C-alpha positions in Angstrom: -27.4 -15.5 -23.8 -30.4 -13.6 -22.3 -30.2 -15.7 -19.2 -26.5 -15.0 -18.9 -27.1 -11.3 -19.2 -29.7 -11.5 -16.4 -27.4 -13.5 -14.2 -24.6 -11.0 -14.5 -26.7 -7.8 -14.4 -26.0 -7.3 -10.7 -22.3 -7.9 -10.9 -19.8 -5.0 -11.0 -18.0 -4.1 -14.2 -15.0 -6.1 -13.4 -17.1 -9.2 -12.8 -18.8 -8.7 -16.1 -15.5 -8.3 -17.9 -14.2 -11.5 -16.3 -17.3 -13.5 -17.5 -17.1 -12.0 -21.0 -13.4 -12.9 -21.2 -14.2 -16.5 -20.2 -16.9 -16.7 -22.9 -15.1 -14.9 -25.7 -11.5 -15.8 -25.3 -11.5 -19.5 -24.8 -7.9 -19.0 -23.8 -7.0 -20.0 -20.3 -3.9 -17.8 -20.1 -6.0 -14.6 -20.9 -8.4 -15.6 -18.2 -5.6 -16.4 -15.8 -3.9 -13.0 -16.4 -7.2 -11.2 -15.9 -7.8 -13.1 -12.7 -4.3 -12.2 -11.4 -5.0 -8.5 -12.1 -8.3 -8.7 -10.3 -6.7 -10.6 -7.4 -4.0 -7.8 -7.1 -6.8 -5.2 -6.9 -8.5 -7.3 -4.2 -5.3 -7.6 -2.2 -4.9 -3.8 -2.3 -8.5 -3.5 -1.0 -7.8 -6.0 1.8 -10.3 -8.5 0.3 -8.1 -11.5 0.8 -10.7 -14.2 0.3 -11.7 -12.8 -3.1 -8.0 -12.5 -4.0 -7.4 -16.1 -3.0 -10.3 -17.3 -5.2 -9.0 -15.4 -8.1 -5.5 -16.7 -7.7 -7.0 -20.2 -7.5 -8.8 -19.5 -10.8 -5.6 -18.3 -12.3 -3.7 -21.5 -11.2 -6.5 -23.7 -12.6 -6.6 -21.9 -16.0 -2.9 -21.8 -16.5 0.0 -24.2 -15.8 2.0 -21.4 -14.3 3.9 -22.2 -11.1 3.8 -18.5 -10.3 -0.1 -18.6 -10.2 0.0 -21.7 -8.0 2.5 -20.1 -5.7 0.5 -16.9 -5.5 -2.6 -19.0 -4.6 -0.7 -20.7 -1.8 0.6 -17.4 -0.5 -2.9 -16.0 -0.5 -4.1 -18.9 1.6 -1.5 -18.1 4.2 -2.4 -14.4 4.0 -6.0 -15.3 4.8 -4.9 -17.4 7.7 -2.7 -14.5 9.0 -5.8 -12.3 8.9 -7.8 -14.9 10.8 -5.1 -15.3 13.5 -4.7 -11.5 13.8 -8.4 -11.1 14.4 -8.4 -14.0 16.9 -5.5 -12.4 18.7 -3.3 -15.5 18.1 -0.1 -13.7 17.5 2.1 -16.8 17.6 0.1 -18.5 14.9 0.0 -15.3 12.8 3.8 -15.0 13.0 4.4 -18.7 12.2 2.0 -18.4 9.2 3.9 -15.3 8.1 7.1 -17.3 8.1 5.6 -20.0 6.1 4.2 -17.5 3.6 7.7 -16.2 3.1 9.0 -19.6 2.2 6.9 -19.7 -0.9 8.8 -18.0 -3.7 7.1 -15.8 -6.3 8.1 -13.1 -8.7 5.4 -10.8 -7.5 5.7 -9.4 -4.0 2.2 -8.1 -3.6 1.1 -10.7 -1.1 4.4 -10.5 0.9 4.0 -6.8 1.0 0.4 -7.1 2.3 1.6 -9.6 4.9 4.4 -7.3 6.0 1.9 -4.5 6.4 -0.3 -6.8 8.5 2.6 -7.7 10.8 3.6 -4.1 11.1 0.1 -3.1 12.0 -0.1 -5.9 14.6 3.2 -4.8 16.2 2.0 -1.2 16.3 -1.2 -2.3 18.0 0.8 -4.3 20.5 2.9 -1.2 21.2 -0.3 0.8 22.0 -1.5 -2.1 24.2 1.8 -2.3 26.1 1.7 1.4 26.9 -1.9 1.0 28.2 -0.9 -2.0 30.3 2.1 -0.1 31.7 -0.2 2.8 32.7 -2.7 0.4 34.3 0.0 -1.4 36.2 -1.1 -4.8 34.7 1.8 -5.8 32.5 2.2 -9.6 32.9 0.2 -10.8 29.8 1.7 -8.2 27.5 5.3 -8.9 28.7 4.8 -12.6 27.8 3.5 -11.6 24.4 6.4 -9.2 23.7 8.9 -11.9 24.7 7.2 -14.3 22.2 7.5 -11.7 19.5 11.1 -11.1 20.3 11.8 -14.8 20.2 10.0 -15.2 16.8 11.2 -12.1 15.1 14.3 -10.9 16.9 16.5 -11.4 13.8 14.2 -9.9 11.2 15.8 -6.6 10.2 12.7 -5.3 8.4 10.9 -5.1 11.8 13.9 -4.0 13.8 12.5 -0.6 14.7 9.1 -2.1 15.8 10.8 -4.8 17.8 13.1 -2.4 19.5 10.2 -0.2 20.6 8.4 -3.3 22.0 11.6 -4.4 23.7 12.0 -1.0 25.4 8.4 -1.2 26.5 8.9 -4.7 27.9 11.8 -3.5 30.0 9.7 -0.6 31.3 6.8 -3.0 32.1 9.2 -5.4 33.9 10.5 -2.4 35.9 7.0 -1.0 36.5 7.9 2.5 35.2 7.1 4.6 32.2 
């Protein structure tokens, strides 16, 4: 027990609580529930890798299809983050579509994914305005067309897509 205390001494309170629950409860569902709570906190803190590991733990400790589905969604969310950072918008949007095909009762991961897409669209809007002012619009026009093709029917992003569509028309016309 002394070795265990030394091992967890550097962990945060939540981590200690999780280890103690594992040792004391002996019940997978309690551990799974706590892991889901911790994963939701990690999602809100944009710590997607930690959240995925915790959802994975929950899926292992329980036989819940919900926990497995949340784990699968979290893998897609991590991929979306990777593609966003790598500026691979097409792959990010395709991964977002795949994430949405996984049904869960909880919407926490889908909400995080929606926010990620919205932020990317906002960043593209800023980039489009800059390219318009620079007079170098070709690359951004192609990207906006791709987004329109992928997301043209999604009403939840209607406003963002309309703004990008208007900017694309201005870029094609060379005027602001």
